[in-house]
SERO-4910 file (N, C-alpha, C, O; in steps of 0.05 Angstrom, whole numbers):
BEGIN
 pado doro    nc1    nc2    nc3   cac1   cac2   cac3    cc1    cc2    cc3    oc1    oc2    oc3
  Unk    A     28  -1018    714     31   -998    687     30   -980    716     51   -968    723
  Unk    A      8   -977    731     -2   -949    742     18   -941    776     19   -920    788
  Unk    A     30   -965    782     44   -970    800     78   -961    784     92   -947    799
  Unk    A     87   -967    763    108   -961    764    110   -923    756    127   -908    764
  Unk    A     85   -916    738     76   -887    737     82   -875    765     99   -857    770
  Unk    A     68   -886    779     69   -870    809     93   -871    824    100   -856    842
  Unk    A    106   -891    814    133   -886    838    157   -868    822    173   -856    836
  Unk    A    158   -867    791    169   -862    771    157   -826    787    175   -817    801
  Unk    A    138   -811    788    127   -793    790    135   -778    813    138   -754    815
  Unk    A    138   -807    843    153   -799    862    173   -799    865    182   -786    884
  Unk    A    190   -811    848    219   -799    854    230   -775    835    252   -765    841
  Unk    A    220   -767    820    225   -743    807    219   -721    822    229   -700    814
  Unk    A    203   -720    845    184   -701    859    205   -702    876    218   -682    881
  Unk    A    210   -722    884    235   -718    915    256   -711    910    268   -697    926
  Unk    A    268   -721    883    292   -714    879    296   -671    870    315   -657    867
  Unk    A    275   -668    868    263   -633    863    258   -620    878    257   -595    877
  Unk    A    249   -642    904    249   -614    934    276   -622    941    288   -603    953
  Unk    A    292   -646    938    320   -638    948    332   -612    931    342   -590    936
  Unk    A    328   -622    914    351   -601    898    335   -567    903    349   -547    900
  Unk    A    309   -565    910    310   -535    914    312   -521    955    311   -500    967
  Unk    A    318   -556    963    323   -552    996    361   -545   1008    372   -540   1029
  Unk    A    370   -550    976    411   -556    983    418   -520    971    409   -513    949
  Unk    A    426   -509    981    437   -479    974    447   -479    951    440   -462    934
  Unk    A    468   -499    946    491   -496    935    483   -517    897    494   -522    876
  Unk    A    473   -519    904    456   -530    868    454   -511    843    450   -487    844
  Unk    A    456   -522    826    453   -505    799    429   -493    801    412   -505    815
  Unk    A    422   -467    790    393   -455    784    379   -468    772    375   -491    779
  Unk    A    366   -456    746    350   -473    719    366   -449    700    353   -445    680
  Unk    A    388   -433    700    405   -424    683    435   -441    680    451   -439    661
  Unk    A    438   -456    701    466   -468    701    474   -452    718    498   -451    714
  Unk    A    470   -438    736    493   -412    757    490   -436    782    477   -457    782
  Unk    A    508   -421    804    499   -439    823    489   -414    843    493   -390    843
  Unk    A    474   -433    858    454   -403    866    481   -406    897    494   -424    907
  Unk    A    479   -377    902    492   -367    924    474   -361    951    452   -350    951
  Unk    A    488   -369    974    476   -370   1003    463   -347   1007    471   -326    997
  Unk    A    445   -348   1020    437   -321   1031    455   -310   1051    459   -320   1073
  Unk    A    465   -285   1042    471   -273   1063    461   -243   1079    441   -235   1067
  Unk    A    466   -231   1096    463   -212   1103    488   -190   1109    512   -195   1112
  Unk    A    476   -169   1110    509   -144   1105    512   -135   1136    494   -140   1152
  Unk    A    532   -125   1143    531   -111   1167    545    -84   1170    561    -82   1152
  Unk    A    545    -69   1181    572    -51   1168    598    -41   1188    599    -33   1211
  Unk    A    611    -45   1174    649    -38   1188    655     -9   1183    645      6   1166
  Unk    A    666     -7   1195    680     20   1198    712     28   1202    712     31   1226
  Unk    A    731     33   1194    754     38   1208    757     53   1228    742     72   1225
  Unk    A    768     55   1247    774     74   1264    804     82   1267    810    103   1278
  Unk    A    820     67   1258    854     75   1257    863     64   1240    846     50   1228
  Unk    A    891     65   1228    903     46   1210    933     62   1212    934     86   1208
  Unk    A    952     50   1216    981     50   1218    997     34   1202    991     16   1186
  Unk    A   1019     45   1209   1049     34   1195   1068     17   1213   1084      0   1206
  Unk    A   1063     27   1243   1080     35   1267   1068     28   1287   1070     44   1305
  Unk    A   1051      4   1292   1034     -7   1311   1050    -25   1333   1037    -35   1352
  Unk    A   1078    -30   1331   1079    -42   1359   1088    -62   1358   1108    -67   1372
  Unk    A   1073    -87   1337   1084   -113   1330   1103   -118   1331   1116   -104   1316
  Unk    A   1118   -137   1344   1154   -147   1340   1150   -168   1321   1163   -167   1300
  Unk    A   1127   -195   1326   1123   -211   1309   1126   -214   1286   1127   -191   1276
  Unk    A   1128   -233   1269   1129   -228   1234   1097   -233   1227   1087   -221   1208
  Unk    A   1081   -251   1242   1059   -262   1238   1024   -247   1241   1015   -233   1260
  Unk    A   1017   -252   1226    990   -235   1226    976   -233   1253    994   -235   1271
  Unk    A    955   -231   1262    950   -223   1288    914   -206   1288    911   -182   1284
  Unk    A    891   -224   1294    882   -208   1297    873   -208   1326    880   -229   1337
  Unk    A    858   -187   1347    841   -187   1372    827   -176   1378    829   -154   1368
  Unk    A    807   -177   1393    777   -169   1398    788   -147   1428    795   -154   1451
  Unk    A    786   -119   1416    783   -100   1432    759    -98   1449    738    -90   1438
  Unk    A    758   -104   1471    731   -110   1487    711    -97   1502    690   -107   1508
  Unk    A    721    -68   1509    709    -59   1521    724    -25   1522    746    -24   1511
  Unk    A    714     -1   1532    727     20   1525    754     32   1543    765     54   1542
  Unk    A    762      7   1561    787     15   1578    813      2   1555    836     11   1552
  Unk    A    802    -18   1543    821    -29   1524    832     -1   1499    852     11   1491
  Unk    A    803     -2   1494    799     18   1466    824     43   1481    845     41   1468
  Unk    A    826     61   1498    837     82   1503    861     65   1503    874     78   1487
  Unk    A    871     52   1509    890     39   1518    902     45   1497    921     59   1496
  Unk    A    889     32   1476    907     26   1446    901     55   1439    924     62   1434
  Unk    A    888     72   1437    893    103   1421    920    109   1442    943    108   1432
  Unk    A    917    115   1469    945    122   1482    966    118   1470    984    135   1471
  Unk    A    971     93   1454    998     79   1452   1000     95   1417   1022     98   1407
  Unk    A    977    102   1405    986    105   1379    971    140   1366    979    153   1346
  Unk    A    952    146   1381    944    176   1378    952    189   1399    960    180   1421
  Unk    A    948    224   1386    939    237   1404    918    245   1402    909    260   1419
  Unk    A    912    242   1393    868    260   1389    855    241   1407    865    221   1418
  Unk    A    823    254   1407    816    242   1419    797    210   1411    790    207   1388
  Unk    A    791    190   1430    786    170   1428    753    167   1418    735    179   1429
  Unk    A    748    147   1394    722    149   1381    702    139   1402    707    119   1415
  Unk    A    677    155   1407    661    142   1427    649    109   1418    630    111   1402
  Unk    A    652     96   1421    636     67   1414    619     60   1433    619     66   1457
  Unk    A    602     45   1418    574     37   1433    583      1   1438    576    -13   1419
  Unk    A    598    -13   1460    602    -43   1463    573    -56   1457    567    -76   1444
  Unk    A    562    -42   1468    533    -65   1473    526    -72   1432    519    -94   1425
  Unk    A    530    -53   1414    526    -53   1394    533    -63   1363    521    -71   1343
  Unk    A    567    -54   1372    584    -59   1352    603    -79   1377    597    -85   1400
  Unk    A    629    -88   1359    653    -95   1361    673    -80   1355    669    -59   1343
  Unk    A    692    -86   1361    722    -72   1355    747    -94   1355    753   -110   1374
  Unk    A    760    -92   1331    777   -107   1325    799    -97   1327    797    -72   1329
  Unk    A    827   -106   1328    848   -101   1321    864   -113   1298    869   -137   1301
  Unk    A    874   -102   1275    886   -129   1256    909   -116   1266    911    -95   1278
  Unk    A    932   -139   1255    961   -133   1252    971   -148   1237    967   -171   1244
  Unk    A    984   -147   1218    999   -142   1197   1026   -171   1204   1029   -193   1194
  Unk    A   1040   -154   1225   1062   -164   1233   1084   -150   1224   1082   -132   1208
  Unk    A   1103   -157   1233   1134   -135   1230   1142   -148   1201   1142   -171   1192
  Unk    A   1149   -117   1190   1165   -120   1168   1187   -103   1163   1190    -83   1176
  Unk    A   1201   -109   1147   1229   -105   1140   1233    -79   1126   1253    -66   1132
  Unk    A   1212    -70   1106   1219    -54   1097   1183    -21   1097   1162    -30   1107
  Unk    A   1181     -3   1091   1169     12   1073   1142     -1   1055   1150    -12   1034
  Unk    A   1121      0   1057   1109      1   1024   1088    -18   1042   1067    -12   1032
  Unk    A   1083    -38   1064   1061    -44   1076   1031    -35   1090   1030    -13   1102
  Unk    A   1017    -46   1089    982    -36   1094    971    -35   1098    975    -13   1087
  Unk    A    947    -35   1106    925    -46   1108    907    -27   1117    908    -11   1135
  Unk    A    888    -33   1097    864     -4   1094    841    -33   1091    844    -57   1084
  Unk    A    815    -14   1102    785    -37   1093    777    -25   1064    780     -2   1057
  Unk    A    767    -48   1050    766    -53   1019    729    -40   1010    720    -27    991
  Unk    A    714    -55   1042    693    -47   1028    674    -46   1062    678    -64   1078
  Unk    A    659    -28   1065    646    -14   1078    625    -35   1090    611    -27   1108
  Unk    A    622    -58   1081    589    -79   1083    604   -100   1090    623   -104   1075
  Unk    A    602   -112   1105    621   -149   1115    586   -164   1108    563   -155   1114
  Unk    A    594   -188   1095    566   -213   1094    570   -223   1111    592   -229   1121
  Unk    A    546   -226   1121    552   -255   1139    528   -278   1124    506   -272   1114
  Unk    A    541   -307   1125    544   -323   1111    537   -347   1137    554   -347   1155
  Unk    A    520   -361   1138    525   -379   1156    542   -374   1178    565   -379   1182
  Unk    A    522   -361   1195    540   -348   1212    570   -341   1219    581   -346   1241
  Unk    A    581   -329   1196    606   -329   1197    604   -298   1179    599   -301   1155
  Unk    A    608   -272   1188    627   -255   1172    646   -252   1164    667   -262   1170
  Unk    A    639   -230   1138    669   -240   1116    670   -203   1112    652   -187   1106
  Unk    A    704   -199   1118    711   -175   1114    726   -168   1097    748   -177   1100
  Unk    A    723   -152   1076    748   -149   1052    766   -121   1059    758    -98   1058
  Unk    A    791   -130   1067    810   -121   1062    832   -113   1037    834   -127   1017
  Unk    A    844    -96   1039    857    -85   1022    894    -91   1038    907    -74   1050
  Unk    A    901   -117   1032    929   -119   1052    950   -119   1025    956   -134   1007
  Unk    A    958    -89   1034    983    -85   1010   1006    -76   1016   1012    -58   1032
  Unk    A   1029   -100    992   1047   -105   1000   1065    -92    983   1054    -93    961
  Unk    A   1092    -77    981   1110    -72    952   1106    -83    934   1100   -106    939
  Unk    A   1107    -78    908   1115   -103    889   1138   -116    888   1154   -100    897
  Unk    A   1152   -141    880   1172   -145    872   1193   -129    851   1193   -125    827
  Unk    A   1211   -122    874   1239   -102    863   1220    -65    861   1227    -44    850
  Unk    A   1211    -68    867   1196    -42    881   1220    -31    894   1233    -45    909
  Unk    A   1228      1    888   1244     14    917   1226     13    945   1202     10    944
  Unk    A   1239     16    964   1222     20    984   1238     29   1010   1260     18   1006
  Unk    A   1239     36   1024   1260     50   1054   1257     22   1065   1242      3   1066
  Unk    A   1287     31   1073   1302      5   1094   1282     21   1128   1288     42   1139
  Unk    A   1260      4   1136   1257     15   1170   1228    -11   1172   1210    -23   1160
  Unk    A   1239     -8   1189   1218    -30   1206   1198    -21   1219   1197     -8   1240
  Unk    A   1171    -32   1198   1134    -28   1207   1129    -48   1213   1141    -69   1214
  Unk    A   1094    -36   1220   1091    -60   1242   1057    -59   1227   1040    -59   1245
  Unk    A   1048    -59   1204   1020    -46   1193    995    -53   1214    997    -72   1230
  Unk    A    973    -38   1211    955    -52   1232    922    -32   1225    928    -10   1215
  Unk    A    902    -35   1227    879    -37   1229    855    -41   1246    845    -63   1251
  Unk    A    848    -17   1255    831    -28   1280    805    -10   1268    802     14   1264
  Unk    A    786    -33   1265    757    -36   1258    740    -30   1278    747    -30   1301
  Unk    A    711    -23   1270    686    -29   1285    672    -48   1270    679    -47   1246
  Unk    A    655    -65   1273    635    -79   1268    610    -76   1281    610    -70   1305
  Unk    A    588    -79   1269    560    -73   1276    563   -116   1288    573   -135   1276
  Unk    A    550   -115   1313    546   -137   1318    512   -148   1302    491   -135   1300
  Unk    A    518   -172   1296    500   -192   1284    493   -226   1289    491   -237   1311
  Unk    A    491   -235   1266    487   -258   1279    508   -274   1266    504   -292   1251
  Unk    A    529   -267   1273    559   -287   1273    576   -295   1290    577   -280   1310
  Unk    A    588   -312   1291    593   -332   1312    633   -327   1299    646   -326   1320
  Unk    A    647   -324   1279    664   -323   1266    664   -292   1253    644   -282   1245
  Unk    A    688   -280   1252    692   -268   1217    721   -268   1214    740   -264   1229
  Unk    A    721   -275   1185    746   -278   1166    748   -255   1151    730   -247   1137
  Unk    A    771   -245   1154    790   -225   1138    800   -236   1117    816   -255   1117
  Unk    A    791   -223   1093    803   -229   1069    814   -211   1044    799   -194   1032
  Unk    A    831   -214   1040    853   -191   1026    826   -198    988    811   -216    982
  Unk    A    833   -170    973    814   -167    955    803   -192    931    785   -194    914
  Unk    A    826   -208    939    824   -224    918    800   -249    929    794   -266    913
  Unk    A    790   -249    951    785   -271    973    794   -282    983    781   -297    996
  Unk    A    829   -286    985    841   -306   1001    843   -290   1040    850   -270   1051
  Unk    A    832   -314   1045    832   -307   1081    856   -308   1087    872   -325   1081
  Unk    A    860   -282   1104    887   -278   1127    878   -279   1145    891   -298   1150
  Unk    A    861   -275   1168    856   -280   1183    832   -291   1189    816   -293   1171
  Unk    A    824   -303   1220    798   -315   1231    798   -307   1251    821   -305   1261
  Unk    A    772   -297   1270    776   -293   1294    746   -300   1300    726   -293   1288
  Unk    A    750   -317   1325    708   -327   1336    703   -302   1352    721   -289   1362
  Unk    A    681   -297   1353    674   -273   1371    668   -279   1400    657   -299   1409
  Unk    A    677   -258   1412    680   -269   1450    647   -279   1454    627   -273   1443
  Unk    A    652   -292   1471    638   -303   1490    623   -288   1509    609   -299   1526
***
């Protein structure tokens, strides 16, 4: 009888330890325990609707240095290029793709991105004109240039405000 009690106690203890180590298990109130996240700062450097992308699909690409950043600004802005410390931050260009009407745009929804399990999640406002809305007919290609603080992430997911993943980009080596 003593052996059965010891085995029972061992089984219970092992089960409890396994639950405590799994971050997706339920907590004592029945809710799901969220994985630990670390925030990083995100800043919009530029947003526009005529960025020159002729393809219709969305695209994300890294701006790796000051020369690439200068080249981007030469194409769209007449003002001074922002100073970026590429040792401490990363710069990414998000492009919605070519659209046949006005009413589309990209904007940063939150100035903090969270890192969960080496993946940064950036929230965007991915705006499209409403169904039946009157909009001017003009080719547009919305884009957004973001500066992200470097951190412990190897991938960046760009999501709309509803949490739908729009683009994913691996960090450059």
